[in-house]
C-alpha positions in Angstrom: 0.1 0.2 -0.5 1.6 3.3 -0.9 1.5 5.4 1.7 -0.8 8.9 0.6 0.8 12.5 1.4 -1.3 15.4 2.2 1.8 17.5 -0.1 -0.6 15.6 -3.0 -3.3 17.6 -3.5 -0.4 20.8 -2.5 1.0 20.0 -6.1 -2.3 19.0 -7.7 -3.7 22.8 -7.2 -1.1 24.0 -8.8 -1.2 21.8 -12.0 -5.2 22.9 -12.0 -3.9 26.9 -11.3 -1.4 27.9 -12.4 -2.0 25.9 -16.1 1.2 25.9 -17.4 2.1 29.8 -16.2 4.9 28.4 -13.4 6.4 25.5 -12.7 6.8 24.0 -8.9 9.5 23.4 -6.6 9.4 21.0 -3.9 11.9 21.4 -0.9 13.2 19.1 1.2 15.9 17.1 3.0 16.9 13.6 1.2 14.8 10.1 1.7 11.5 12.9 2.7 10.0 11.1 -0.6 10.3 13.6 -2.8 11.0 11.7 -5.6 8.4 9.5 -4.8 5.6 11.3 -4.6 6.1 13.4 -7.6 6.6 10.4 -9.9 2.8 9.0 -8.6 1.7 12.5 -9.4 2.9 12.0 -13.4 1.7 8.5 -13.6 -2.0 9.5 -12.3 -2.3 13.2 -13.5 -0.8 13.4 -16.8 -0.9 11.7 -20.2 3.0 10.9 -19.8 6.1 12.4 -17.9 9.9 12.1 -17.5 12.0 11.6 -14.5 15.3 13.4 -15.0 17.5 12.6 -12.4 20.6 15.1 -12.1 22.4 12.2 -9.9 22.6 9.6 -13.3 21.3 12.2 -16.0 23.9 11.2 -18.6 26.1 13.9 -21.4 23.6 13.8 -24.2 20.6 15.4 -21.5 23.3 18.0 -20.2 24.4 19.2 -23.3 21.2 19.4 -24.2 20.2 22.7 -22.4 22.8 24.6 -24.7 20.3 24.0 -27.3 16.7 25.6 -25.7 17.3 27.9 -28.6 16.0 25.3 -29.9 13.1 23.7 -28.4 11.9 21.8 -30.7 15.9 19.5 -30.9 15.7 20.2 -26.6 12.5 17.9 -26.4 13.2 15.4 -28.9 16.3 14.9 -27.6 14.1 14.2 -23.9 11.6 11.9 -25.6 14.8 9.5 -27.5 16.5 9.7 -24.5 13.6 8.0 -22.3 11.9 6.5 -25.1 8.4 8.7 -23.8 6.6 10.8 -26.0 5.4 14.4 -24.9 2.0 15.3 -25.3 1.5 19.3 -25.6 -0.3 20.7 -22.4 -0.5 16.9 -21.1 2.7 15.5 -20.3 5.4 16.1 -17.1 8.6 17.0 -16.9 10.7 15.6 -13.8 14.2 17.7 -12.3 14.6 15.4 -10.0 18.3 16.6 -8.0 17.7 19.9 -9.7 20.7 20.7 -7.8 23.4 18.9 -8.6 23.2 21.0 -12.1 21.7 24.1 -11.5 21.8 25.3 -15.3 18.4 23.1 -16.2 16.6 25.2 -12.6 18.4 27.9 -15.1 16.1 27.1 -17.5 13.2 26.8 -15.7 12.9 30.8 -17.6 12.5 29.9 -20.5 10.7 26.5 -20.4 7.6 27.9 -18.8 8.0 30.6 -21.1 8.0 28.2 -24.4 4.7 26.2 -22.3 4.0 23.2 -23.9 4.7 20.8 -20.3 4.3 21.3 -16.9 7.9 21.7 -15.2 8.2 20.0 -11.6 11.9 20.3 -9.2 12.5 18.9 -6.7 16.2 19.6 -4.5 17.7 19.9 -1.4 20.5 22.8 0.0 18.6 24.8 -3.3 19.7 27.9 -1.6 23.2 26.8 -0.4 24.7 29.1 -2.3 27.5 27.0 -4.4 24.1 26.1 -6.2 23.2 29.7 -6.6 26.0 31.1 -6.9 26.3 31.6 -11.3 22.5 31.4 -12.1 19.8 33.5 -12.7 17.0 31.8 -9.8 13.7 32.4 -12.1 10.7 33.9 -11.2 8.7 31.8 -13.0 9.6 29.5 -9.5 6.6 28.5 -7.8 8.7 27.1 -4.4 6.8 24.4 -1.7 8.1 22.9 1.4 8.0 18.7 2.1 8.7 17.1 5.4 9.0 14.3 6.4 5.1 12.0 6.7 3.3 13.7 9.4 1.6 12.1 12.8 -2.1 12.4 10.4 0.1 11.3 7.6 1.1 8.5 9.7 -1.7 7.2 11.2 -3.3 7.3 7.6 -1.1 4.5 6.6 -1.4 2.1 10.0 -4.8 2.4 9.0 -6.5 4.3 11.4 -8.7 7.6 9.5 -11.9 6.3 12.2 -9.1 7.7 15.5 -8.1 10.8 13.2 -12.3 12.2 12.9 -12.3 11.3 15.7 -9.1 12.8 17.5 -10.6 15.9 14.7 -13.7 15.3 16.7 -12.9 16.4 20.0 -10.5 19.0 19.5 -13.3 20.7 17.8 -15.6 20.2 20.2 -13.2 20.2 23.1 -14.4 17.4 25.0 -12.3 14.9 25.9 -11.3 11.2 24.4 -12.9 8.2 25.6 -9.9 7.0 28.1 -9.5 3.6 25.8 -9.4 6.1 22.9 -6.9 8.3 24.7 -4.3 4.9 25.3 -4.0 3.9 21.9 -3.7 7.0 20.2 -0.9 7.6 23.0 0.8 4.9 21.6 0.7 5.7 18.1 2.2 8.7 18.7 5.0 6.8 20.6 5.1 5.0 17.9 5.5 7.8 15.9 8.0 9.6 17.1 10.3 6.3 17.4 9.9 5.2 14.3 10.2 9.0 13.1 8.7 9.8 9.7 11.2 8.9 6.8 9.0 6.6 4.4 11.5 4.0 4.6 11.6 3.5 8.2 8.0 3.9 8.2 7.7 1.1 5.3 10.2 -1.4 7.3 8.2 -0.6 10.5 4.7 -1.9 9.1 5.8 -4.2 7.2 8.0 -6.1 9.4 5.1 -6.4 12.3 5.7 -2.8 13.7 9.6 -3.7 14.5 11.0 -0.9 16.1 14.9 -2.2 15.2 13.3 -3.3 10.9 12.6 0.8 10.9 16.3 1.5 12.6 18.6 -0.3 10.2 16.5 1.9 8.0 17.9 5.8 9.8 21.0 4.6 10.7 21.3 4.5 6.6 19.9 8.0 6.4 22.1 9.3 8.8 25.2 8.2 7.1 23.9 10.1 4.0 22.8 13.1 5.4 26.8 12.7 7.1 27.8 12.2 2.8 25.8 15.1 2.4 28.1 16.6 4.4 31.1 15.8 3.8 30.4 16.8 -0.1 28.5 19.5 0.3 29.5 21.8 2.6 33.4 21.7 2.5 34.3 25.1 3.6 32.9 24.4 6.8 32.0 21.3 6.9 33.6 20.4 10.5 31.6 23.3 12.3 28.8 21.5 10.6 29.1 18.3 11.2 29.8 18.6 15.1 26.2 21.2 15.2 24.8 17.5 13.6 26.4 15.3 15.9 25.7 16.9 18.5 22.1 17.5 18.3 21.4 15.2 21.4 23.4 16.2 23.9 22.3 20.3 23.3 18.7 18.8 23.5 19.3 16.4 26.3 20.1 19.1 28.6 17.5 21.3 30.4 17.9 24.6 28.1 18.5 22.7 25.2 19.9 25.7 23.3 23.6 25.5 21.1 26.5 25.6 23.5 29.3 26.5 20.7 32.0 26.6 23.7 30.8 22.6 24.7 32.2 21.7 21.0 34.6 24.9 19.4 36.5 26.5 22.2 37.0 29.6 19.4 33.4 29.3 19.0 31.3 31.9 18.2 27.8 32.3 16.6 29.6 34.6 14.4 31.3 31.5 12.8 28.6 29.1 13.2 25.2 31.4 11.0 26.5 29.8 8.3 26.6 26.4 8.9 23.3 26.7 10.6 22.1 28.0 7.6 23.1 24.4 5.8 21.6 22.5 8.4 18.5 24.3 8.3 18.5 24.7 4.7 19.2 20.9 4.0 16.0 20.5 6.8 18.0 18.0 7.8 16.9 20.1 11.2 15.0 22.8 12.4 16.1 25.8 13.9 14.6 27.2 16.7 16.0 30.9 17.5 15.5 32.9 20.7 12.9 35.6 20.3 14.0 39.1 22.6 10.6 40.7 22.6 7.2 38.6 21.9 5.4 41.6 20.1 3.9 41.4 16.3 6.2 40.3 13.8 9.0 37.8 16.0 11.4 37.8 13.0 12.1 41.1 14.1 13.2 40.7 17.4 15.0 37.2 16.4 18.1 36.6 18.8 20.3 35.4 16.7 22.7 34.1 19.8 20.5 32.2 21.1 19.3 28.6 18.9 18.1 25.7 19.3 19.1 23.1 16.7 15.8 20.3 16.4 16.3 17.2 14.4 13.9 17.1 11.4 12.2 13.7 11.7 12.4 12.6 15.6 13.1 9.0 14.5 16.1 10.3 13.0 16.7 11.8 16.8 16.9 8.4 18.3 19.3 7.2 16.0 21.8 9.8 16.7 21.4 9.7 19.7 21.4 6.3 21.1 24.0 3.2 19.8 23.5 0.6 17.6 24.1 -1.4 20.6 21.5 -0.2 22.8 18.8 0.0 20.0 19.8 -3.6 19.5 17.5 -5.9 21.1 14.5 -3.3 21.6 14.7 -3.2 25.4 15.9 0.4 24.2 12.4 1.2 22.7 9.9 -0.6 25.4 11.9 1.5 28.1 10.6 4.8 26.1 7.3 3.3 24.9 6.8 3.0 29.6 8.1 6.0 30.1 11.3 5.0 31.8 13.6 7.5 29.9 12.4 10.0 31.7 15.0 13.2 30.2 15.7 11.3 27.0 11.8 11.7 27.1 12.0 15.0 27.2 14.2 15.7 24.8 12.0 13.3 21.9 8.7 15.1 23.0 10.2 18.4 22.4 11.8 17.7 18.8 8.2 15.3 18.4 7.0 18.7 19.0 9.0 21.4 16.8 9.3 18.7 14.2 5.0 18.8 13.9 4.9 23.0 13.9 7.5 23.4 11.5 5.7 20.7 9.5 2.6 23.3 9.5 4.7 26.0 7.7 5.8 27.6 11.3 9.2 29.5 11.5 10.5 28.5 15.5 10.6 30.8 18.1 11.4 30.2 21.9 11.4 32.6 24.8 13.7 33.1 28.1 13.7 35.0 30.8 16.8 35.9 33.5 16.0 36.3 36.9 19.5 38.3 37.6 18.7 38.3 41.5 18.0 34.2 42.1 20.4 33.5 39.2 18.5 31.8 37.0 15.8 31.7 33.9 12.0 32.4 35.4 10.5 31.7 32.8 10.5 29.4 29.6 8.4 29.3 26.7 9.4 26.2 24.5 7.5 27.7 21.6 5.9 31.2 20.3 3.5 31.2 18.1 1.7 33.9 16.1 -1.6 34.7 16.0 0.0 36.3 12.8 -2.4 39.1 13.0 -0.6 42.5 12.3 -4.0 44.1 13.6 -4.6 42.1 16.9 -1.4 40.7 17.4 -1.5 37.8 19.6 0.9 35.0 20.6 0.6 32.5 22.0 3.3 30.5 24.3 3.2 26.6 23.6 5.8 24.4 26.4 6.3 20.7 26.1 5.1 18.2 28.8 7.2 15.0 29.0 5.7 14.4 32.9 2.0 14.1 34.1 3.0 16.0 36.9 4.1 19.6 35.5 3.5 23.3 37.0 2.7 26.6 35.8 4.6 28.6 36.4 6.4 29.8 33.1 2.9 30.5 31.7 1.6 32.4 34.4 4.4 35.0 34.6 4.7 34.6 30.7 1.3 36.4 30.5 1.9 38.8 33.8 5.0 40.4 32.0 3.1 40.5 28.4 -0.8 40.9 29.3 -2.9 41.5 26.3 -0.3 40.3 24.2 -0.8 36.8 25.1 -3.2 34.9 22.9 -4.2 31.2 24.0 -1.7 29.5 26.3 -0.8 25.6 25.6 0.8 22.8 27.5 1.4 19.6 25.5 0.7 16.9 27.7 0.4 13.1 28.3 -2.5 13.6 30.0 -6.2 14.5 28.4 -7.3 17.2 26.8 -8.8 20.2 29.6 -9.3 23.7 29.3 -9.2 25.2 33.1 -7.5 28.6 34.7 -7.2 30.2 31.0 -4.8 27.3 29.7 -5.0 24.7 26.9 -3.7 21.8 28.2 -3.7 18.8 25.2 -2.5 15.4 24.3 0.5 15.8 21.8 -2.1 13.6 19.8 -4.1 16.2 19.0 -1.7 19.1 18.6 -2.3 18.9 14.7 -5.6 19.8 15.1 -5.0 23.4 16.9 -2.6 24.8 14.0 -3.5 22.9 10.9 
């Protein structure tokens, strides 16, 4: 059974809405399923399609891009090389891994103007300087980001569509779900954060009778692929990118979860690490979360570049990065996490999962802390800030993530005292039932997708 991806309908909407006047660029990390979903679009929505994979494209195909002044010859070359007939306004041409051949991306301007066919580009590291340095980025390009499987997509593939509908209904009515359904949904969520949303890992888990170890094998292959990307693509600052990447579990296991450069580089400063952090964010291997000094209209305007958290783009990959293969091999570690025995690591995993869920909904990530000089510690710590994106009635929604069942609301209460009317819905993501009381919405993690969709 194919994994149904929400982005499929967005691509269909692009096809029907632009009618050939814009190409579509699908960005995302490696191995999240970009090529699979785009090829499915070609197969189901067009009379014919050609996929040019620039990892393997031959010299004749690449040389053809130098002959765009003769479009008939260009398209003839593609049809002959791929043994596929193209039909005017009924065919799709896919430039897969277009960052490997920037000349093709530049050609989009002329191909869209020609108007015969539709074009979809897929790629990662699209904005890295080396990939756009010598080309004119086409304005005829519409961008869309693709992420690992969301929790909703995971539930759908695991055959839990009715449970999804039930969860959404409970959220709309603000009623608590049945205890049995709550336990079932929590178990699914725990499976999701341990397996993650990389399609190969999800397939291995499902096709091997929910075997975490089978998923782990796939995830470790992907981590090695990412390490290889860092070695090849981040040449000017490879060691710094690698140092941040490998230390992500260490940062997230600490109380504040912020990057501490002095731990990996005695000369570490954020002006030396701005490009490495950009690389990790642009590759979508990681989700970068910045401190907001003053939660106000336009959170990015008050962004503090020296206060940074770095979450893994996929929580399942974080689990495999955090624990050695030997620790995971007999599944005891997974059993401990499922039973809630690893409290510190579970907190790290939960917070990363929430960052992943927010990022996949197009939310830029911010957090807030306030240092109390007399107490010599932070007296307010808010994990995430969400804006209602209104310029006339701005509200900021603070979110705290709690993996344990017992906690305080001190930070949320103080945040409300300090920022008053700016504060909208205060939320706590916790493993207990949905509850709305004392001006705080307490949401089980499996319901967050309803709150931010």
